[in-house]
C-alpha positions, -999 to 999 in steps of 0.1 A, spaced: 0 0 0 12 36 -6 28 52 24 6 80 39 9 101 70 5 137 81 42 144 76 42 131 40 10 151 33 30 183 38 57 172 15 44 185 -18 60 219 -18 93 207 -4 94 180 -32 85 206 -58 114 228 -45 138 198 -48 129 193 -84 131 230 -93 166 232 -77 177 203 -99 170 223 -130 133 214 -138 113 245 -147 78 233 -139 66 206 -114 31 194 -106 14 164 -91 -12 142 -107 -36 116 -92 -26 80 -98 -56 73 -121 -65 76 -158 -55 111 -170 -80 134 -187 -89 127 -223 -71 93 -221 -102 76 -235 -94 93 -269 -63 70 -272 -83 39 -283 -102 59 -309 -70 74 -322 -53 39 -324 -84 23 -340 -84 50 -367 -48 42 -375 -36 76 -367 -4 61 -353 8 49 -387 33 21 -384 44 29 -349 33 -5 -336 47 2 -302 18 26 -296 -5 -4 -298 14 -23 -272 4 -21 -235 -27 -1 -243 -42 -8 -209 -10 3 -191 -12 36 -209 -48 41 -197 -41 30 -161 -8 42 -145 -14 18 -116 -5 -11 -139 30 4 -143 37 5 -105 19 -14 -78 14 8 -47 14 40 -67 5 70 -46 12 100 -67 27 110 -100 52 138 -100 51 154 -135 81 176 -144 89 198 -173 122 213 -185 125 242 -210 144 235 -242 136 266 -262 166 272 -285 182 307 -290 170 329 -318 142 320 -342 139 282 -345 121 285 -378 148 306 -395 158 277 -418 124 279 -436 135 312 -451 165 297 -469 158 266 -491 195 257 -490 194 254 -452 190 221 -435 159 219 -412 163 199 -380 137 200 -352 151 220 -322 149 190 -298 174 170 -319 202 195 -323 222 182 -294 225 153 -270 194 131 -267 174 146 -239 163 114 -222 197 106 -207 202 142 -195 168 143 -178 171 108 -162 203 119 -144 183 148 -129 154 125 -119 178 102 -101 191 131 -81 156 141 -72 147 106 -60 178 105 -38 169 139 -22 133 128 -16 146 97 2 169 119 23 140 142 31 118 112 41 146 94 59 136 61 42 139 44 8 110 49 -15 94 28 -41 94 47 -74 98 46 -111 111 73 -134 100 78 -170 113 100 -198 95 90 -231 106 54 -224 75 35 -213 37 33 -220 30 66 -202 6 92 -215 29 121 -207 8 150 -221 -25 139 -206 -8 133 -173 8 167 -174 -26 182 -182 -41 163 -153 -15 176 -130 -22 212 -140 12 217 -156 -6 230 -186 -32 219 -212 -31 200 -244 -34 225 -272 -49 221 -307 -14 211 -318 -18 181 -294 13 193 -275 13 204 -239 10 242 -237 19 261 -206 16 298 -196 52 300 -186 71 280 -213 46 277 -242 52 244 -259 90 242 -253 90 215 -227 105 181 -223 83 160 -200 92 135 -173 74 116 -146 82 102 -112 59 75 -100 61 75 -62 46 54 -33 37 86 -15 1 98 -11 0 134 -20 -30 156 -32 -31 163 -69 -27 199 -81 -57 215 -97 -61 210 -134 -55 240 -158 -82 253 -181 -77 251 -218 -65 285 -231 -64 279 -268 -97 297 -273 -105 304 -309 -68 304 -320 -60 279 -348 -26 291 -359 -11 257 -354 -37 241 -376 -31 267 -403 6 263 -400 7 226 -405 20 220 -441 1 187 -446 -32 189 -427 -21 166 -399 -40 189 -374 -72 193 -393 -89 178 -363 -80 200 -333 -63 184 -303 -55 154 -324 -24 147 -345 -28 123 -374 7 109 -377 0 95 -411 -1 131 -424 27 145 -402 62 154 -416 78 147 -382 65 112 -384 77 106 -419 111 121 -414 118 105 -380 96 75 -373 87 60 -406 113 36 -421 98 33 -455 94 55 -486 80 90 -479 47 92 -498 52 114 -529 23 136 -520 42 148 -489 76 153 -504 72 188 -518 56 198 -485 87 187 -467 107 216 -482 140 216 -464 128 198 -433 152 169 -430 146 158 -394 112 167 -378 89 196 -382 84 223 -355 58 244 -374 29 238 -351 51 243 -321 69 276 -331 37 293 -342 19 289 -309 14 325 -294 20 312 -259 57 307 -268 62 345 -266 65 340 -229 91 312 -231 127 322 -222 157 305 -239 169 273 -223 198 275 -198 206 238 -201 238 235 -221 230 200 -233 199 214 -251 217 241 -270 225 234 -306 260 218 -311 282 240 -333 277 218 -364 240 222 -362 237 260 -354 232 269 -391 237 237 -412 231 236 -450 218 208 -471 253 202 -485 269 198 -451 262 161 -445 253 145 -479 286 127 -483 288 110 -449 292 72 -447 278 53 -418 309 57 -396 311 94 -403 274 98 -397 277 82 -363 307 103 -354 289 135 -365 257 129 -345 269 112 -312 243 106 -284 216 122 -305 181 115 -318 194 118 -353 219 90 -347 192 68 -332 170 73 -363 199 63 -385 218 73 -416 194 57 -440 164 78 -430 184 109 -427 199 106 -462 164 96 -476 151 129 -462 181 148 -474 176 136 -509 140 150 -509 152 183 -494 179 187 -520 153 181 -547 131 208 -532 160 232 -532 163 225 -569 197 242 -574 223 228 -597 246 231 -567 227 201 -553 236 178 -583 269 164 -568 252 156 -536 222 140 -553 244 121 -576 263 107 -547 231 97 -529 218 82 -562 248 58 -561 243 48 -524 242 11 -515 207 14 -499 178 14 -523 156 37 -502 182 64 -505 187 58 -543 149 60 -549 145 93 -531 176 107 -548 160 99 -582 130 120 -571 153 148 -561 173 147 -593 142 151 -614 136 185 -597 169 199 -608 167 216 -642 199 204 -658 205 184 -690 227 158 -672 199 147 -650 179 128 -677 211 110 -689 220 100 -653 185 86 -647 183 67 -680 218 51 -676 209 40 -640 177 25 -652 196 0 -673 215 -14 -644 192 -9 -614 179 -41 -600 156 -29 -571 120 -28 -582 110 2 -560 140 22 -572 132 14 -608 97 27 -602 111 59 -587 133 64 -617 104 58 -640 83 84 -622 112 108 -621 116 106 -659 79 110 -664 79 141 -642 107 156 -663 88 150 -695 54 163 -683 65 192 -662 67 226 -679 99 244 -670 127 258 -665 116 258 -628 95 286 -615 104 293 -578 66 295 -571 61 259 -584 66 231 -559 88 252 -537 119 249 -559 144 277 -561 172 281 -585 
């Protein structure tokens, strides 16, 4: 049974202070029960909005009932830490030669950084109580409904972009949870303050937020550039623009972000190579070079194949002849997924060598899907009317 006495009932504010002193920016307490709007999960999964993220289907009951994750659960401590990057995170959209990477992925993977802080918090809680505690810590690593739990704790509310929105930090928060065997009263829930604002829905380049408060991953560029391991559907490739890893459009547009200060956590600041990268910076990396370039990062975990697949599309959207050497290199890659997307990218560069390159490759290519991509690329070149217009399909010379 969860521990409960008068002394522990007075612990909430001291525990909040412990977490704040360890570098967390927001701390709240949720009841150990199904979080608000959790019932929407089953409908979302049944409608296939999770795409091929099969892990979302697993442990559905545990997601809905936190008590199944920890017997004797007394309270859920929900913590948020600010990761807002310096400057304007959407600057890359103004330059088609720039390489777009979601702000969260520009340095070390946040999970390890936050876990170290959580372990320190647990040790200090034990010191405060004078006894060992039963607890579990989670940072995007278990079937925990983080955003609904945070909303249930009053940390903020789930916005129309499906993200947690807070008055103090906007949407720029990494979330974490401590499941503790201490009975503490829950904090009051926050009201939803989106009102009639729909900027996030209008900003989404693919309509993934057409239904407010619900993200359809099968229409989301972040899903296709990070989670999906297969071909990017052609209907979404132009919309990608120069987004190579993730998409922050629905996050950065939220007006509540005007209150968010820049992060002070050094591990969340962009590493030097990713402060202002261009599309040509990383196109020639082999696997060993890729791993050395993105150590301890979400990009490394996603892998070189997906990254180069995405880069090939972005180079095509750039459309400059300066992209030809990089696209030609990717078109000769060992992996068919990269070659196929490079064929798509090549067809969007207005240069006489492109058709020859595609035709010659068609004679020797053995992969069926790559051959289909080459065929479609050649058809595109025949049927499109150009030299390219910068207003057409986002291509810029």
